[in-house]
Backbone and ligand atoms as CSV (ligand in chain L), in Angstrom:
chain,resi,resn,atom,element,x,y,z
A,1,MET,N,N,20.909,84.320,103.597
A,1,MET,CA,C,19.623,83.873,103.047
A,1,MET,C,C,19.862,82.459,102.481
A,2,ASN,N,N,18.832,81.638,102.894
A,2,ASN,CA,C,19.015,80.141,102.437
A,2,ASN,C,C,18.352,79.996,101.027
A,3,LEU,N,N,19.250,79.762,100.087
A,3,LEU,CA,C,18.804,79.603,98.645
A,3,LEU,C,C,18.464,78.281,98.267
A,4,GLU,N,N,19.062,77.285,99.147
A,4,GLU,CA,C,18.946,75.924,98.686
A,4,GLU,C,C,17.399,75.370,98.593
A,5,LYS,N,N,16.492,75.936,99.276
A,5,LYS,CA,C,15.125,75.618,99.300
A,5,LYS,C,C,14.511,76.010,97.954
A,6,TYR,N,N,15.269,76.836,97.084
A,6,TYR,CA,C,14.669,77.151,95.881
A,6,TYR,C,C,15.405,76.402,94.669
A,7,GLU,N,N,16.099,75.389,95.073
A,7,GLU,CA,C,16.829,74.553,94.092
A,7,GLU,C,C,17.860,75.359,93.516
A,8,LEU,N,N,18.399,76.453,94.095
A,8,LEU,CA,C,19.408,77.233,93.535
A,8,LEU,C,C,20.575,76.741,94.154
A,9,LYS,N,N,21.537,76.245,93.340
A,9,LYS,CA,C,22.759,75.864,93.841
A,9,LYS,C,C,23.935,76.702,93.317
A,10,GLY,N,N,24.946,76.726,94.224
A,10,GLY,CA,C,26.141,77.483,93.698
A,10,GLY,C,C,26.954,78.044,94.731
A,11,GLU,N,N,27.951,78.854,94.560
A,11,GLU,CA,C,28.798,79.386,95.653
A,11,GLU,C,C,28.646,80.887,95.533
A,12,LEU,N,N,28.759,81.534,96.695
A,12,LEU,CA,C,28.814,83.041,96.639
A,12,LEU,C,C,30.211,83.524,96.129
A,13,ILE,N,N,30.166,84.430,95.133
A,13,ILE,CA,C,31.452,85.065,94.894
A,13,ILE,C,C,31.362,86.378,95.361
A,14,PRO,N,N,32.498,86.815,95.981
A,14,PRO,CA,C,32.594,88.219,96.470
A,14,PRO,C,C,32.355,89.296,95.392
A,15,ILE,N,N,31.574,90.274,95.631
A,15,ILE,CA,C,31.143,91.185,94.723
A,15,ILE,C,C,32.051,92.447,94.903
A,16,VAL,N,N,32.867,92.938,93.767
A,16,VAL,CA,C,33.740,94.009,93.969
A,16,VAL,C,C,33.025,95.282,93.973
A,17,THR,N,N,33.508,96.344,94.659
A,17,THR,CA,C,32.842,97.735,94.659
A,17,THR,C,C,33.691,98.530,94.028
A,18,TYR,N,N,33.061,99.601,93.569
A,18,TYR,CA,C,33.536,100.892,92.955
A,18,TYR,C,C,34.655,101.504,93.988
A,19,PRO,N,N,35.811,102.059,93.727
A,19,PRO,CA,C,36.355,101.994,92.421
A,19,PRO,C,C,37.429,100.994,92.078
A,20,ASP,N,N,37.151,99.728,92.238
A,20,ASP,CA,C,37.937,98.678,91.925
A,20,ASP,C,C,38.191,98.878,90.412
A,21,PRO,N,N,39.504,98.656,90.018
A,21,PRO,CA,C,39.878,98.857,88.730
A,21,PRO,C,C,39.341,98.016,87.641
A,22,VAL,N,N,38.821,96.647,88.075
A,22,VAL,CA,C,38.165,95.777,87.144
A,22,VAL,C,C,36.881,96.289,86.534
A,23,LEU,N,N,36.375,97.154,87.422
A,23,LEU,CA,C,34.955,97.789,87.115
A,23,LEU,C,C,35.080,99.014,86.126
A,24,SER,N,N,36.409,99.444,85.791
A,24,SER,CA,C,36.649,100.466,84.820
A,24,SER,C,C,37.373,99.911,83.456
A,25,THR,N,N,37.531,98.550,83.509
A,25,THR,CA,C,38.281,98.042,82.451
A,25,THR,C,C,37.283,97.315,81.470
A,26,LYS,N,N,37.499,97.489,80.239
A,26,LYS,CA,C,36.699,96.935,79.154
A,26,LYS,C,C,36.953,95.432,79.130
A,27,ALA,N,N,35.909,94.675,79.213
A,27,ALA,CA,C,35.973,93.247,79.299
A,27,ALA,C,C,36.298,92.533,77.917
A,28,VAL,N,N,36.868,91.354,77.931
A,28,VAL,CA,C,37.123,90.710,76.717
A,28,VAL,C,C,36.072,89.706,76.301
A,29,PRO,N,N,35.884,89.270,75.059
A,29,PRO,CA,C,34.851,88.422,74.692
A,29,PRO,C,C,35.162,86.900,75.304
A,30,VAL,N,N,33.977,86.205,75.495
A,30,VAL,CA,C,34.117,84.757,75.921
A,30,VAL,C,C,34.449,84.034,74.655
A,31,THR,N,N,35.409,83.134,74.610
A,31,THR,CA,C,35.726,82.364,73.526
A,31,THR,C,C,35.673,80.871,73.799
A,32,GLU,N,N,35.620,80.531,75.146
A,32,GLU,CA,C,35.379,79.129,75.399
A,32,GLU,C,C,34.201,78.791,76.048
A,33,PHE,N,N,33.269,77.983,75.483
A,33,PHE,CA,C,32.028,77.566,76.059
A,33,PHE,C,C,32.014,76.251,76.694
A,34,ASN,N,N,32.622,76.359,78.008
A,34,ASN,CA,C,33.008,75.088,78.553
A,34,ASN,C,C,32.349,74.926,79.905
A,35,LYS,N,N,32.679,73.873,80.629
A,35,LYS,CA,C,32.126,73.552,81.981
A,35,LYS,C,C,32.575,74.787,82.946
A,36,ASP,N,N,33.653,75.362,82.756
A,36,ASP,CA,C,34.140,76.457,83.726
A,36,ASP,C,C,33.124,77.668,83.715
A,37,LEU,N,N,32.821,77.876,82.353
A,37,LEU,CA,C,31.799,79.081,82.051
A,37,LEU,C,C,30.458,78.710,82.817
A,38,GLN,N,N,29.995,77.494,82.527
A,38,GLN,CA,C,28.823,76.898,83.167
A,38,GLN,C,C,28.733,77.269,84.668
A,39,HIS,N,N,29.903,76.851,85.285
A,39,HIS,CA,C,30.062,76.987,86.652
A,39,HIS,C,C,30.042,78.441,87.125
A,40,LEU,N,N,30.708,79.249,86.334
A,40,LEU,CA,C,30.721,80.699,86.589
A,40,LEU,C,C,29.435,81.244,86.674
A,41,VAL,N,N,28.610,80.933,85.529
A,41,VAL,CA,C,27.271,81.460,85.361
A,41,VAL,C,C,26.351,81.009,86.469
A,42,LYS,N,N,26.478,79.716,86.949
A,42,LYS,CA,C,25.741,79.189,88.047
A,42,LYS,C,C,25.926,79.923,89.407
A,43,ASP,N,N,27.332,80.262,89.679
A,43,ASP,CA,C,27.702,80.910,90.746
A,43,ASP,C,C,27.260,82.382,90.630
A,44,MET,N,N,27.317,83.006,89.567
A,44,MET,CA,C,26.915,84.373,89.391
A,44,MET,C,C,25.329,84.548,89.662
A,45,LEU,N,N,24.634,83.600,89.074
A,45,LEU,CA,C,23.099,83.666,89.414
A,45,LEU,C,C,22.968,83.483,90.931
A,46,TYR,N,N,23.512,82.579,91.598
A,46,TYR,CA,C,23.441,82.242,92.849
A,46,TYR,C,C,23.742,83.592,93.731
A,47,THR,N,N,24.889,84.356,93.439
A,47,THR,CA,C,25.288,85.381,93.998
A,47,THR,C,C,24.266,86.616,93.846
A,48,MET,N,N,23.776,86.588,92.630
A,48,MET,CA,C,22.824,87.760,92.312
A,48,MET,C,C,21.491,87.515,93.181
A,49,TYR,N,N,20.897,86.223,93.155
A,49,TYR,CA,C,19.751,86.012,94.007
A,49,TYR,C,C,20.013,86.319,95.373
A,50,HIS,N,N,21.243,85.828,95.941
A,50,HIS,CA,C,21.520,86.180,97.285
A,50,HIS,C,C,21.689,87.550,97.686
A,51,ALA,N,N,22.000,88.413,96.809
A,51,ALA,CA,C,22.391,89.834,97.168
A,51,ALA,C,C,21.223,90.425,97.810
A,52,PRO,N,N,20.041,90.534,97.463
A,52,PRO,CA,C,19.537,90.235,96.188
A,52,PRO,C,C,19.508,91.337,95.203
A,53,GLY,N,N,19.923,90.956,93.913
A,53,GLY,CA,C,19.855,92.023,92.741
A,53,GLY,C,C,19.122,91.350,91.585
A,54,ILE,N,N,18.915,92.280,90.604
A,54,ILE,CA,C,18.233,91.775,89.318
A,54,ILE,C,C,19.334,91.771,88.227
A,55,GLY,N,N,20.423,92.081,88.420
A,55,GLY,CA,C,21.590,91.806,87.299
A,55,GLY,C,C,22.766,91.725,87.974
A,56,LEU,N,N,23.833,91.043,87.258
A,56,LEU,CA,C,25.231,90.965,87.772
A,56,LEU,C,C,26.032,90.656,86.537
A,57,ALA,N,N,27.070,91.594,86.437
A,57,ALA,CA,C,28.031,91.372,85.223
A,57,ALA,C,C,29.311,90.688,85.732
A,58,ALA,N,N,30.014,89.979,84.887
A,58,ALA,CA,C,31.273,89.240,85.294
A,58,ALA,C,C,32.325,90.274,86.011
A,59,PRO,N,N,32.480,91.383,85.344
A,59,PRO,CA,C,33.468,92.233,86.050
A,59,PRO,C,C,33.204,92.599,87.530
A,60,GLN,N,N,31.895,92.559,87.853
A,60,GLN,CA,C,31.448,92.683,89.419
A,60,GLN,C,C,31.836,91.639,90.215
A,61,VAL,N,N,32.300,90.502,89.708
A,61,VAL,CA,C,32.913,89.423,90.483
A,61,VAL,C,C,34.299,89.132,90.141
A,62,GLY,N,N,34.822,90.214,89.569
A,62,GLY,CA,C,36.373,90.259,89.406
A,62,GLY,C,C,36.817,89.496,88.026
A,63,LYS,N,N,35.823,89.188,87.126
A,63,LYS,CA,C,36.259,88.400,85.915
A,63,LYS,C,C,36.008,89.459,84.661
A,64,GLY,N,N,37.022,89.839,84.100
A,64,GLY,CA,C,36.872,90.812,82.855
A,64,GLY,C,C,36.467,90.044,81.604
A,65,ILE,N,N,35.415,89.469,81.627
A,65,ILE,CA,C,34.873,88.960,80.467
A,65,ILE,C,C,33.395,89.229,80.214
A,66,ARG,N,N,33.038,89.172,78.878
A,66,ARG,CA,C,31.673,89.856,78.232
A,66,ARG,C,C,30.498,88.876,78.553
A,67,LEU,N,N,30.096,88.973,79.858
A,67,LEU,CA,C,28.990,88.009,80.295
A,67,LEU,C,C,28.252,88.651,81.463
A,68,PHE,N,N,26.976,88.663,81.297
A,68,PHE,CA,C,26.147,89.034,82.492
A,68,PHE,C,C,24.892,88.226,82.541
A,69,VAL,N,N,24.422,88.171,83.919
A,69,VAL,CA,C,23.164,87.324,84.143
A,69,VAL,C,C,22.167,88.462,84.630
A,70,LEU,N,N,20.845,88.046,84.453
A,70,LEU,CA,C,19.696,89.105,85.014
A,70,LEU,C,C,18.530,88.261,85.206
A,71,ASP,N,N,17.745,88.720,86.004
A,71,ASP,CA,C,16.277,88.281,86.132
A,71,ASP,C,C,15.550,89.567,86.750
A,72,VAL,N,N,14.667,89.882,85.807
A,72,VAL,CA,C,13.996,91.265,86.041
A,72,VAL,C,C,12.558,90.904,86.485
A,73,ASP,N,N,12.206,89.415,86.647
A,73,ASP,CA,C,10.991,89.129,86.903
A,73,ASP,C,C,10.571,88.592,88.189
A,74,TYR,N,N,11.644,88.033,88.943
A,74,TYR,CA,C,11.346,87.210,90.208
A,74,TYR,C,C,10.873,88.249,91.327
A,75,ASP,N,N,10.093,87.702,92.186
A,75,ASP,CA,C,9.526,88.506,93.225
A,75,ASP,C,C,10.120,88.237,94.566
A,76,ARG,N,N,10.324,89.355,95.345
A,76,ARG,CA,C,10.927,89.226,96.757
A,76,ARG,C,C,9.825,89.722,97.632
A,77,GLU,N,N,9.464,88.906,98.664
A,77,GLU,CA,C,8.595,89.212,99.440
A,77,GLU,C,C,9.229,89.006,101.060
A,78,MET,N,N,9.010,90.042,101.792
A,78,MET,CA,C,9.517,89.753,103.262
A,78,MET,C,C,8.518,88.969,104.062
A,79,VAL,N,N,9.174,87.882,104.481
A,79,VAL,CA,C,8.218,87.140,105.421
A,79,VAL,C,C,8.934,86.803,106.732
A,80,THR,N,N,8.163,86.458,107.809
A,80,THR,CA,C,8.660,86.266,109.145
A,80,THR,C,C,8.681,84.734,109.229
A,81,THR,N,N,9.921,84.306,109.648
A,81,THR,CA,C,10.076,82.779,109.749
A,81,THR,C,C,9.669,82.311,111.013
A,82,ALA,N,N,9.547,81.000,111.286
A,82,ALA,CA,C,9.155,80.514,112.567
A,82,ALA,C,C,10.077,80.966,113.785
A,83,SER,N,N,11.319,81.216,113.591
A,83,SER,CA,C,12.064,81.732,114.531
A,83,SER,C,C,11.887,83.226,114.774
A,84,GLY,N,N,11.030,83.872,114.061
A,84,GLY,CA,C,10.698,85.306,114.217
A,84,GLY,C,C,11.673,86.197,113.499
A,85,LYS,N,N,12.501,85.638,112.586
A,85,LYS,CA,C,13.310,86.362,111.753
A,85,LYS,C,C,12.692,86.903,110.613
A,86,GLU,N,N,12.917,88.156,109.944
A,86,GLU,CA,C,12.430,88.701,108.822
A,86,GLU,C,C,13.472,88.148,107.766
A,87,GLU,N,N,12.923,87.505,106.704
A,87,GLU,CA,C,13.699,87.177,105.529
A,87,GLU,C,C,12.999,87.350,104.191
A,88,PRO,N,N,13.696,87.610,103.075
A,88,PRO,CA,C,13.024,87.597,101.939
A,88,PRO,C,C,12.620,86.157,101.394
A,89,ARG,N,N,11.317,86.023,100.847
A,89,ARG,CA,C,10.864,84.858,100.131
A,89,ARG,C,C,10.888,85.255,98.628
A,90,LEU,N,N,11.550,84.346,97.957
A,90,LEU,CA,C,11.738,84.644,96.348
A,90,LEU,C,C,10.647,83.621,95.674
A,91,SER,N,N,10.230,84.257,94.512
A,91,SER,CA,C,9.386,83.293,93.697
A,91,SER,C,C,9.283,83.917,92.210
A,92,GLY,N,N,9.039,83.125,91.415
A,92,GLY,CA,C,8.760,83.417,89.854
A,92,GLY,C,C,9.983,83.610,89.232
A,93,PHE,N,N,11.032,82.847,89.396
A,93,PHE,CA,C,12.532,82.881,88.618
A,93,PHE,C,C,12.372,82.958,87.264
A,94,ASN,N,N,13.198,83.789,86.651
A,94,ASN,CA,C,13.382,83.858,85.261
A,94,ASN,C,C,14.744,84.205,84.853
A,95,PRO,N,N,15.730,83.311,85.296
A,95,PRO,CA,C,17.164,83.805,85.043
A,95,PRO,C,C,17.509,83.667,83.515
A,96,MET,N,N,18.264,84.768,83.139
A,96,MET,CA,C,18.780,84.909,81.810
A,96,MET,C,C,20.243,85.067,81.831
A,97,VAL,N,N,20.871,84.605,80.800
A,97,VAL,CA,C,22.320,84.719,80.626
A,97,VAL,C,C,22.599,85.393,79.203
A,98,PHE,N,N,23.572,86.293,79.308
A,98,PHE,CA,C,23.825,86.972,78.075
A,98,PHE,C,C,25.408,86.982,78.019
A,99,ILE,N,N,25.842,86.232,76.780
A,99,ILE,CA,C,27.358,86.124,76.705
A,99,ILE,C,C,27.706,86.972,75.382
A,100,ASN,N,N,28.792,87.748,75.359
A,100,ASN,CA,C,29.136,88.507,74.242
A,100,ASN,C,C,27.977,89.232,73.756
A,101,PRO,N,N,27.334,90.001,74.481
A,101,PRO,CA,C,26.102,90.835,74.025
A,101,PRO,C,C,26.521,92.025,73.216
A,102,VAL,N,N,25.726,92.287,72.139
A,102,VAL,CA,C,25.923,93.477,71.419
A,102,VAL,C,C,24.474,94.262,71.217
A,103,ILE,N,N,24.462,95.464,71.530
A,103,ILE,CA,C,23.240,96.264,71.275
A,103,ILE,C,C,23.192,96.620,69.915
A,104,THR,N,N,22.266,96.233,69.098
A,104,THR,CA,C,22.324,96.390,67.571
A,104,THR,C,C,21.252,97.385,67.226
A,105,GLY,N,N,20.308,97.815,68.135
A,105,GLY,CA,C,19.387,98.843,67.730
A,105,GLY,C,C,18.764,99.484,68.929
A,106,THR,N,N,18.376,100.608,68.922
A,106,THR,CA,C,17.788,101.410,70.003
A,106,THR,C,C,16.724,102.364,69.597
A,107,SER,N,N,15.633,102.560,70.495
A,107,SER,CA,C,14.727,103.519,70.228
A,107,SER,C,C,14.057,104.164,71.557
A,108,GLY,N,N,13.618,105.276,71.397
A,108,GLY,CA,C,13.117,106.119,72.536
A,108,GLY,C,C,13.937,106.305,73.748
A,109,THR,N,N,13.440,106.963,74.703
A,109,THR,CA,C,14.288,107.093,75.929
A,109,THR,C,C,13.401,106.967,77.318
A,110,THR,N,N,13.991,106.698,78.334
A,110,THR,CA,C,13.251,106.378,79.494
A,110,THR,C,C,14.329,106.768,80.663
A,111,THR,N,N,13.762,106.952,81.811
A,111,THR,CA,C,14.510,107.206,83.079
A,111,THR,C,C,14.030,106.327,84.152
A,112,TYR,N,N,15.030,105.794,84.950
A,112,TYR,CA,C,14.673,104.981,86.087
A,112,TYR,C,C,15.631,105.183,87.145
A,113,GLU,N,N,15.140,104.987,88.363
A,113,GLU,CA,C,16.279,105.220,89.561
A,113,GLU,C,C,17.036,103.769,89.705
A,114,GLU,N,N,18.287,103.837,89.296
A,114,GLU,CA,C,19.052,102.674,89.299
A,114,GLU,C,C,20.010,102.530,90.428
A,115,GLY,N,N,20.366,101.338,90.904
A,115,GLY,CA,C,21.262,101.056,91.756
A,115,GLY,C,C,22.096,100.101,91.249
A,116,CYS,N,N,23.355,99.702,92.016
A,116,CYS,CA,C,24.128,98.766,91.562
A,116,CYS,C,C,24.891,97.995,92.743
A,117,LEU,N,N,25.018,96.679,92.670
A,117,LEU,CA,C,25.642,96.010,93.760
A,117,LEU,C,C,27.041,96.335,94.054
A,118,SER,N,N,27.766,97.021,92.826
A,118,SER,CA,C,29.029,97.447,93.157
A,118,SER,C,C,29.121,98.914,93.587
A,119,VAL,N,N,27.948,99.494,93.799
A,119,VAL,CA,C,28.035,100.836,94.250
A,119,VAL,C,C,26.905,100.875,95.392
A,120,PRO,N,N,27.126,100.206,96.513
A,120,PRO,CA,C,26.200,100.132,97.509
A,120,PRO,C,C,25.640,101.507,98.059
A,121,GLY,N,N,24.315,101.620,98.316
A,121,GLY,CA,C,23.649,102.782,98.803
A,121,GLY,C,C,23.600,103.977,97.932
A,122,VAL,N,N,23.849,103.752,96.697
A,122,VAL,CA,C,23.616,104.983,95.686
A,122,VAL,C,C,22.487,104.630,94.835
A,123,TYR,N,N,21.392,105.394,94.641
A,123,TYR,CA,C,20.356,105.360,93.807
A,123,TYR,C,C,20.122,106.527,93.105
A,124,GLU,N,N,20.172,106.560,91.822
A,124,GLU,CA,C,20.052,107.681,90.916
A,124,GLU,C,C,19.224,107.474,89.705
A,125,GLU,N,N,18.544,108.448,89.201
A,125,GLU,CA,C,17.864,108.404,87.885
A,125,GLU,C,C,18.818,108.427,86.706
A,126,VAL,N,N,18.899,107.488,85.843
A,126,VAL,CA,C,19.608,107.520,84.670
A,126,VAL,C,C,18.815,107.331,83.457
A,127,LYS,N,N,19.324,108.043,82.532
A,127,LYS,CA,C,18.530,108.102,81.135
A,127,LYS,C,C,19.035,107.079,80.298
A,128,ARG,N,N,18.108,106.233,79.703
A,128,ARG,CA,C,18.463,105.151,78.954
A,128,ARG,C,C,17.589,104.900,77.793
A,129,TYR,N,N,17.922,103.998,76.904
A,129,TYR,CA,C,16.937,103.849,75.591
A,129,TYR,C,C,15.831,103.093,76.250
A,130,LYS,N,N,14.666,103.171,75.707
A,130,LYS,CA,C,13.443,102.589,76.144
A,130,LYS,C,C,13.366,101.249,75.538
A,131,SER,N,N,13.727,101.013,74.282
A,131,SER,CA,C,13.814,99.742,73.678
A,131,SER,C,C,14.917,99.531,73.035
A,132,ILE,N,N,15.660,98.308,73.036
A,132,ILE,CA,C,16.792,97.891,72.414
A,132,ILE,C,C,16.650,96.647,71.686
A,133,ASN,N,N,17.484,96.420,70.585
A,133,ASN,CA,C,17.691,95.019,70.164
A,133,ASN,C,C,19.156,94.520,70.673
A,134,VAL,N,N,19.099,93.338,71.046
A,134,VAL,CA,C,20.453,92.800,71.491
A,134,VAL,C,C,20.665,91.508,70.950
A,135,LYS,N,N,21.919,91.306,70.521
A,135,LYS,CA,C,22.300,90.019,69.929
A,135,LYS,C,C,23.298,89.439,70.970
A,136,TYR,N,N,23.118,88.190,71.278
A,136,TYR,CA,C,24.041,87.544,72.333
A,136,TYR,C,C,24.115,86.090,72.096
A,137,GLN,N,N,25.037,85.482,72.991
A,137,GLN,CA,C,25.195,84.087,72.766
A,137,GLN,C,C,24.810,83.384,74.169
A,138,ASP,N,N,24.309,82.148,74.061
A,138,ASP,CA,C,23.971,81.407,75.301
A,138,ASP,C,C,25.206,80.516,75.829
A,139,MET,N,N,25.017,79.766,76.681
A,139,MET,CA,C,26.262,79.007,77.366
A,139,MET,C,C,26.748,77.939,76.497
A,140,GLU,N,N,25.949,77.578,75.483
A,140,GLU,CA,C,26.578,76.638,74.363
A,140,GLU,C,C,27.206,77.351,73.339
A,141,GLY,N,N,27.050,78.839,73.302
A,141,GLY,CA,C,27.730,79.449,72.243
A,141,GLY,C,C,26.715,79.687,71.106
A,142,ASN,N,N,25.520,79.342,71.180
A,142,ASN,CA,C,24.473,79.554,70.040
A,142,ASN,C,C,24.049,80.959,70.300
A,143,PHE,N,N,23.912,81.638,69.083
A,143,PHE,CA,C,23.523,82.932,68.903
A,143,PHE,C,C,22.041,83.244,69.009
A,144,HIS,N,N,21.573,84.318,69.618
A,144,HIS,CA,C,20.182,84.617,69.818
A,144,HIS,C,C,20.069,86.201,69.557
A,145,GLU,N,N,18.927,86.613,69.219
A,145,GLU,CA,C,18.655,88.043,69.160
A,145,GLU,C,C,17.207,88.337,69.702
A,146,MET,N,N,17.093,89.481,70.513
A,146,MET,CA,C,15.919,89.791,71.087
A,146,MET,C,C,15.568,91.203,71.131
A,147,GLU,N,N,14.370,91.537,71.241
A,147,GLU,CA,C,14.087,92.997,71.483
A,147,GLU,C,C,13.614,92.984,72.973
A,148,ALA,N,N,14.056,94.033,73.605
A,148,ALA,CA,C,13.831,94.193,75.156
A,148,ALA,C,C,13.239,95.722,75.253
A,149,ASP,N,N,12.166,95.766,76.178
A,149,ASP,CA,C,11.644,96.954,76.492
A,149,ASP,C,C,11.786,97.293,78.025
A,150,ASP,N,N,11.557,98.510,78.400
A,150,ASP,CA,C,11.503,98.956,79.841
A,150,ASP,C,C,12.426,98.373,80.617
A,151,MET,N,N,12.013,97.662,81.880
A,151,MET,CA,C,12.913,97.036,82.886
A,151,MET,C,C,14.075,96.213,82.180
A,152,MET,N,N,13.544,95.342,81.335
A,152,MET,CA,C,14.631,94.457,80.771
A,152,MET,C,C,15.618,95.195,79.969
A,153,SER,N,N,15.082,96.312,79.146
A,153,SER,CA,C,15.990,97.159,78.330
A,153,SER,C,C,16.917,97.867,79.206
A,154,ILE,N,N,16.559,98.542,80.304
A,154,ILE,CA,C,17.281,99.330,81.295
A,154,ILE,C,C,18.341,98.381,81.959
A,155,CYS,N,N,17.852,97.271,82.368
A,155,CYS,CA,C,18.894,96.196,82.862
A,155,CYS,C,C,20.033,95.797,82.052
A,156,ILE,N,N,19.540,95.460,80.737
A,156,ILE,CA,C,20.563,95.121,79.846
A,156,ILE,C,C,21.615,96.178,79.499
A,157,GLN,N,N,21.142,97.407,79.507
A,157,GLN,CA,C,22.029,98.346,79.232
A,157,GLN,C,C,23.031,98.517,80.271
A,158,HIS,N,N,22.380,98.671,81.558
A,158,HIS,CA,C,23.161,98.715,82.840
A,158,HIS,C,C,24.310,97.664,82.900
A,159,GLU,N,N,23.860,96.571,82.638
A,159,GLU,CA,C,25.011,95.506,82.643
A,159,GLU,C,C,25.926,95.531,81.436
A,160,ASN,N,N,25.422,95.864,80.305
A,160,ASN,CA,C,26.274,95.937,79.115
A,160,ASN,C,C,27.323,97.004,79.439
A,161,ASP,N,N,26.877,98.091,80.090
A,161,ASP,CA,C,27.869,99.117,80.432
A,161,ASP,C,C,29.139,98.533,81.269
A,162,HIS,N,N,28.679,97.640,82.270
A,162,HIS,CA,C,29.793,96.993,83.011
A,162,HIS,C,C,30.745,96.435,82.033
A,163,LEU,N,N,30.409,95.762,81.099
A,163,LEU,CA,C,31.299,95.013,80.106
A,163,LEU,C,C,32.203,96.002,79.347
A,164,ASP,N,N,31.785,97.272,79.327
A,164,ASP,CA,C,32.598,98.247,78.766
A,164,ASP,C,C,33.351,99.169,79.739
A,165,GLY,N,N,33.284,98.762,81.140
A,165,GLY,CA,C,34.010,99.338,82.015
A,165,GLY,C,C,33.233,100.685,82.563
A,166,ILE,N,N,32.036,100.684,82.399
A,166,ILE,CA,C,31.281,101.901,82.756
A,166,ILE,C,C,30.293,101.616,83.915
A,167,VAL,N,N,30.485,102.304,85.014
A,167,VAL,CA,C,29.598,102.020,86.268
A,167,VAL,C,C,28.579,103.192,86.042
A,168,PHE,N,N,27.273,102.906,86.570
A,168,PHE,CA,C,26.127,103.733,86.326
A,168,PHE,C,C,26.350,105.169,86.655
A,169,ILE,N,N,27.170,105.477,87.772
A,169,ILE,CA,C,27.405,106.795,88.241
A,169,ILE,C,C,28.171,107.595,87.131
A,170,GLU,N,N,28.772,107.017,86.166
A,170,GLU,CA,C,29.567,107.631,85.162
A,170,GLU,C,C,28.592,108.338,84.170
A,171,ARG,N,N,27.170,107.894,84.210
A,171,ARG,CA,C,26.220,108.380,83.378
A,171,ARG,C,C,25.475,109.497,84.049
A,172,LEU,N,N,25.761,109.960,85.232
A,172,LEU,CA,C,25.242,111.096,85.843
A,172,LEU,C,C,25.883,112.370,85.564
A,173,SER,N,N,25.260,113.569,85.899
A,173,SER,CA,C,25.813,114.686,85.667
A,173,SER,C,C,27.142,114.859,86.279
A,174,ASN,N,N,28.020,115.808,85.751
A,174,ASN,CA,C,29.476,115.914,86.115
A,174,ASN,C,C,29.450,116.177,87.756
A,175,LEU,N,N,28.500,117.001,88.233
A,175,LEU,CA,C,28.563,117.314,89.613
A,175,LEU,C,C,28.258,116.171,90.471
A,176,LYS,N,N,27.215,115.314,90.097
A,176,LYS,CA,C,26.926,114.185,90.895
A,176,LYS,C,C,28.005,113.118,90.719
A,177,LYS,N,N,28.564,112.948,89.668
A,177,LYS,CA,C,29.669,112.063,89.351
A,177,LYS,C,C,30.752,112.289,90.282
A,178,GLN,N,N,31.235,113.582,90.290
A,178,GLN,CA,C,32.265,113.928,91.179
A,178,GLN,C,C,32.012,113.680,92.718
A,179,PHE,N,N,30.748,113.901,93.091
A,179,PHE,CA,C,30.281,113.823,94.461
A,179,PHE,C,C,30.374,112.299,94.851
A,180,TYR,N,N,29.926,111.471,93.947
A,180,TYR,CA,C,29.845,110.018,94.336
A,180,TYR,C,C,31.219,109.439,94.076
A,181,LYS,N,N,32.048,109.874,93.281
A,181,LYS,CA,C,33.444,109.398,93.009
A,181,LYS,C,C,34.176,109.612,94.393
A,182,LYS,N,N,34.137,110.750,94.934
A,182,LYS,CA,C,34.700,111.218,96.045
A,182,LYS,C,C,34.335,110.394,97.323
A,183,LYS,N,N,33.027,110.268,97.380
A,183,LYS,CA,C,32.289,109.476,98.542
A,183,LYS,C,C,32.802,108.118,98.353
A,184,MET,N,N,32.695,107.467,97.286
A,184,MET,CA,C,33.099,106.095,97.223
A,184,MET,C,C,34.544,105.806,97.584
A,185,ALA,N,N,35.554,106.760,96.907
A,185,ALA,CA,C,36.925,106.601,97.343
A,185,ALA,C,C,37.048,106.775,98.835
A,186,LYS,N,N,36.461,107.555,99.423
A,186,LYS,CA,C,36.605,107.842,100.763
A,186,LYS,C,C,36.255,106.674,101.652
A,187,GLU,N,N,35.018,106.072,101.337
A,187,GLU,CA,C,34.569,104.987,102.109
A,187,GLU,C,C,35.416,103.736,101.840
A,188,LYS,N,N,35.929,103.665,100.679
A,188,LYS,CA,C,36.932,102.436,100.242
A,188,LYS,C,C,38.187,102.548,101.174
A,189,GLY,N,N,38.591,103.802,101.399
A,189,GLY,CA,C,39.815,104.191,102.123
A,189,GLY,C,C,39.728,103.800,103.626
A,190,LYS,N,N,38.527,103.712,104.113
A,190,LYS,CA,C,38.388,103.497,105.605
A,190,LYS,C,C,38.815,102.094,105.884
L,1,ZN,ZN,ZN,25.746,97.458,88.191
């Protein structure tokens, strides 16, 4: 997909898939808010939109640091190009960056059929908090706090789990968890 027309610049970073060990490792806090960090964020957003996905955590691109990007607002519409090819057209971007996030409050519950770029082809309902409060830092290291509901809340919880080494299939029933663990290990072995 050509993202340049959206003024999105960056490089694609390969997304690691389950059961890569980096996905089950607790990530460490970001301490340096420098150019390298900005560069990584730019490439992660680029990679997320390219996938396309609504969230991407640093461990998913092999970096064990507490950082994720998300966009739960943008639209993807399939269009036919002049050459007759089907491709997604994106609009309404709202990229967000969360560094060293901490969930400080929760309320209610909700379920949603989640998927994950690191667990291709698996979609399962996961129970999450309906609303959360989250504290985080931006790329300059400034602290922020926000309340998130519904999709934003679900996405933050999913991505925040990645920073604690938890992939969403870990949140399923034991039976489903074992099924997918075996399936993914088998596919990885091929
Ligand atoms: Zn994920």
